[in-house]
ZADOKOL-978556 format. One record per residue (C-alpha): residue number from 1; x, y, z negated; residue in one letter. Coordinates in steps of 0.05 Angstrom, whole numbers. Example, Ala and Ser with C-alpha at 12.3 -4.5 7.8 and 13.67 -1.06 7.14 Angstrom:
// ZADOKOL-978556
R  roti      px      py      pz  segu
R     1     246     -90    -156     A
R     2     273     -21    -143     S
This chain:
// ZADOKOL-978556
R  roti      px      py      pz  segu
R     1    2545    2494   -1687     X
R     2    2545    2531   -1754     X
R     3    2571    2594   -1722     X
R     4    2506    2601   -1683     X
R     5    2456    2572   -1732     X
R     6    2388    2606   -1738     X
R     7    2332    2606   -1789     X
R     8    2269    2579   -1756     X
R     9    2201    2603   -1778     X
R    10    2159    2581   -1719     X
R    11    2151    2508   -1701     X
R    12    2125    2469   -1641     X
R    13    2061    2429   -1651     X
R    14    2100    2365   -1654     X
R    15    2110    2319   -1714     X
R    16    2178    2300   -1741     X
R    17    2183    2225   -1740     X
R    18    2186    2197   -1811     X
R    19    2241    2148   -1790     X
R    20    2284    2208   -1770     X
R    21    2272    2244   -1836     X
R    22    2288    2181   -1875     X
R    23    2352    2170   -1835     X
R    24    2375    2241   -1848     X
R    25    2359    2236   -1922     X
R    26    2397    2171   -1926     X
R    27    2458    2199   -1889     X
R    28    2457    2261   -1934     X
R    29    2466    2215   -1994     X
R    30    2539    2212   -1976     X
R    31    2547    2283   -2002     X
R    32    2589    2295   -2064     X
R    33    2554    2284   -2131     X
R    34    2572    2287   -2205     X
R    35    2594    2219   -2231     X
R    36    2562    2186   -2171     X
R    37    2495    2195   -2207     X
R    38    2458    2231   -2151     X
R    39    2421    2278   -2197     X
R    40    2368    2298   -2147     X
R    41    2301    2277   -2118     X
R    42    2262    2302   -2058     X
R    43    2187    2310   -2051     X
R    44    2166    2305   -1979     X
R    45    2101    2342   -1963     X
R    46    2066    2329   -1896     X
R    47    1992    2328   -1916     X
R    48    1959    2394   -1896     X
R    49    1918    2396   -1960     X
R    50    1980    2390   -2003     X
R    51    2016    2444   -1962     X
R    52    1955    2489   -1971     X
R    53    1962    2481   -2046     X
R    54    2036    2498   -2045     X
R    55    2031    2557   -1997     X
R    56    2009    2611   -2047     X
R    57    2070    2596   -2089     X
R    58    2115    2609   -2030     X
R    59    2083    2677   -2018     X
R    60    2036    2647   -1965     X
R    61    2092    2649   -1914     X
R    62    2060    2622   -1849     X
R    63    2113    2569   -1837     X
R    64    2095    2533   -1901     X
R    65    2028    2513   -1870     X
R    66    2052    2509   -1798     X
R    67    2116    2467   -1806     X
R    68    2105    2392   -1798     X
R    69    2144    2377   -1861     X
R    70    2160    2412   -1926     X
R    71    2216    2384   -1970     X
R    72    2224    2404   -2043     X
R    73    2293    2388   -2071     X
R    74    2294    2377   -2146     X
R    75    2346    2374   -2201     X
R    76    2330    2306   -2231     X
R    77    2356    2278   -2296     X
R    78    2290    2241   -2309     X
R    79    2310    2181   -2267     X
R    80    2379    2174   -2298     X
R    81    2349    2182   -2367     X
R    82    2300    2127   -2353     X
R    83    2356    2083   -2328     X
R    84    2395    2095   -2392     X
R    85    2334    2079   -2435     X
R    86    2323    2014   -2398     X
R    87    2396    1994   -2405     X
R    88    2406    2005   -2480     X
R    89    2444    2070   -2470     X
R    90    2431    2136   -2507     X
R    91    2420    2192   -2457     X
R    92    2439    2263   -2478     X
R    93    2416    2301   -2417     X
R    94    2362    2347   -2446     X
R    95    2407    2409   -2445     X
R    96    2429    2467   -2401     X
R    97    2494    2436   -2378     X
R    98    2456    2376   -2351     X
R    99    2409    2423   -2314     X
R   100    2467    2459   -2281     X
R   101    2499    2393   -2261     X
R   102    2434    2367   -2231     X
R   103    2419    2434   -2197     X
R   104    2488    2433   -2165     X
R   105    2477    2361   -2141     X
R   106    2409    2380   -2112     X
R   107    2435    2441   -2075     X
R   108    2494    2403   -2046     X
R   109    2447    2348   -2023     X
R   110    2399    2399   -1993     X
R   111    2454    2434   -1954     X
R   112    2480    2368   -1926     X
R   113    2410    2349   -1904     X
R   114    2401    2417   -1871     X
R   115    2466    2410   -1832     X
R   116    2448    2340   -1808     X
R   117    2377    2361   -1789     X
R   118    2401    2420   -1748     X
R   119    2451    2375   -1713     X
R   120    2391    2334   -1690     X
R   121    2359    2396   -1660     X
R   122    2310    2407   -1717     X
R   123    2297    2477   -1744     X
R   124    2288    2497   -1816     X
R   125    2278    2554   -1863     X
R   126    2304    2556   -1935     X
R   127    2252    2582   -1983     X
R   128    2281    2619   -2042     X
R   129    2210    2626   -2070     X
R   130    2217    2558   -2104     X
R   131    2248    2591   -2164     X
R   132    2195    2645   -2168     X
R   133    2136    2600   -2186     X
R   134    2167    2535   -2212     X
R   135    2112    2519   -2261     X
R   136    2058    2517   -2207     X
R   137    2102    2475   -2161     X
R   138    2116    2427   -2219     X
R   139    2041    2421   -2230     X
R   140    2023    2408   -2157     X
R   141    2080    2358   -2146     X
R   142    2070    2324   -2213     X
R   143    2143    2332   -2233     X
R   144    2158    2299   -2300     X
R   145    2203    2320   -2357     X
R   146    2276    2333   -2336     X
R   147    2257    2347   -2264     X
R   148    2262    2419   -2238     X
R   149    2247    2444   -2167     X
R   150    2308    2480   -2140     X
R   151    2299    2491   -2065     X
R   152    2247    2481   -2011     X
R   153    2256    2478   -1936     X
R   154    2206    2479   -1879     X
R   155    2224    2429   -1824     X
R   156    2203    2420   -1753     X
R   157    2220    2427   -1679     X
R   158    2236    2500   -1663     X
R   159    2187    2543   -1624     X
R   160    2231    2604   -1624     X
R   161    2304    2624   -1612     X
R   162    2319    2681   -1659     X
R   163    2387    2715   -1657     X
R   164    2435    2694   -1712     X
R   165    2437    2742   -1770     X
R   166    2500    2780   -1789     X
R   167    2550    2755   -1840     X
R   168    2604    2790   -1880     X
R   169    2676    2783   -1857     X
R   170    2722    2733   -1892     X
R   171    2757    2792   -1927     X
R   172    2694    2803   -1968     X
R   173    2693    2733   -1999     X
R   174    2764    2707   -1999     X
R   175    2809    2722   -2059     X
R   176    2881    2698   -2058     X
R   177    2907    2669   -2124     X
R   178    2863    2713   -2169     X
R   179    2798    2752   -2162     X
R   180    2806    2823   -2135     X
R   181    2750    2871   -2153     X
R   182    2733    2909   -2089     X
R   183    2752    2981   -2083     X
R   184    2710    3033   -2048     X
R   185    2754    3024   -1987     X
R   186    2742    2949   -1990     X
R   187    2667    2960   -1994     X
R   188    2669    3008   -1935     X
R   189    2710    2959   -1894     X
R   190    2666    2899   -1908     X
R   191    2596    2930   -1910     X
R   192    2596    2987   -1860     X
R   193    2587    2941   -1800     X
R   194    2525    2910   -1833     X
R   195    2499    2978   -1853     X
R   196    2508    3005   -1782     X
R   197    2466    2951   -1748     X
R   198    2405    2981   -1712     X
R   199    2357    2935   -1748     X
R   200    2384    2956   -1816     X
R   201    2381    3029   -1797     X
R   202    2308    3017   -1779     X
R   203    2297    2986   -1848     X
R   204    2322    3051   -1879     X
R   205    2276    3093   -1835     X
R   206    2212    3055   -1847     X
R   207    2225    3048   -1922     X
R   208    2250    3120   -1931     X
R   209    2314    3097   -1964     X
R   210    2384    3127   -1960     X
R   211    2426    3064   -1963     X
R   212    2418    2990   -1947     X
R   213    2435    2972   -2018     X
R   214    2372    3010   -2041     X
R   215    2330    2963   -1998     X
R   216    2353    2906   -2043     X
R   217    2353    2942   -2110     X
R   218    2289    2981   -2101     X
R   219    2246    2935   -2057     X
R   220    2270    2863   -2046     X
R   221    2303    2841   -2111     X
R   222    2286    2891   -2164     X
R   223    2310    2892   -2236     X
R   224    2238    2885   -2261     X
R   225    2225    2824   -2217     X
R   226    2292    2792   -2233     X
R   227    2280    2799   -2308     X
R   228    2209    2773   -2304     X
R   229    2228    2713   -2261     X
R   230    2287    2698   -2307     X
R   231    2239    2693   -2366     X
R   232    2194    2646   -2325     X
R   233    2254    2603   -2308     X
R   234    2276    2598   -2380     X
R   235    2206    2580   -2402     X
R   236    2201    2528   -2347     X
R   237    2268    2497   -2367     X
R   238    2242    2491   -2438     X
R   239    2178    2461   -2413     X
R   240    2216    2410   -2371     X
R   241    2261    2391   -2430     X
R   242    2327    2422   -2409     X
R   243    2329    2474   -2465     X
R   244    2297    2437   -2523     X
R   245    2357    2443   -2568     X
R   246    2384    2509   -2543     X
């Protein structure tokens, strides 16, 4: 199934039964987690008014409003901290390591849920924009201290059948025993098939660029944007209590 998976951005006008979502979320809880603490929470958004509030902070992508359900996966040390406080334990989770542990838990849980959902015939789209405007998402979802939004997916029954996107060969990502920095020959071997795809050649033409790499460095994920968003993330982590003592 994974070999042919697709990102779905258009959904049928058909709700996703809450019992199905709850079952998939419950089954996904079997995923691996640090210390069996389950350092994640999920905010399920189905109300059109709430989706309308969130949409601008996901770049107004149409599927945010159109999908029957929106799920925001959060790194959550708030719940565990409250548990410790109520059980005469001294929590020390207001730090960057704890954020990384919770973020890892949340992403593992999110991926397991996605795999289970697609096995049921549901379609979804992973929104990387969650990390671009975390402070606004925190405000809208009323996320407390030590909770940080990490990933969002749109969820619904597919109303399209897009072709699977390309992937790099195994030789690009597998390193035996130790890391091997790619040579020019390695880069040519692993990236030329991607660069030669007609759709990527069209990207170059319409954007007046010479290489596919320039599409990413100059247009999609620029140095300026990366540095600005990084500052926003650091400020948000301080706001949420993960960097108070750093």
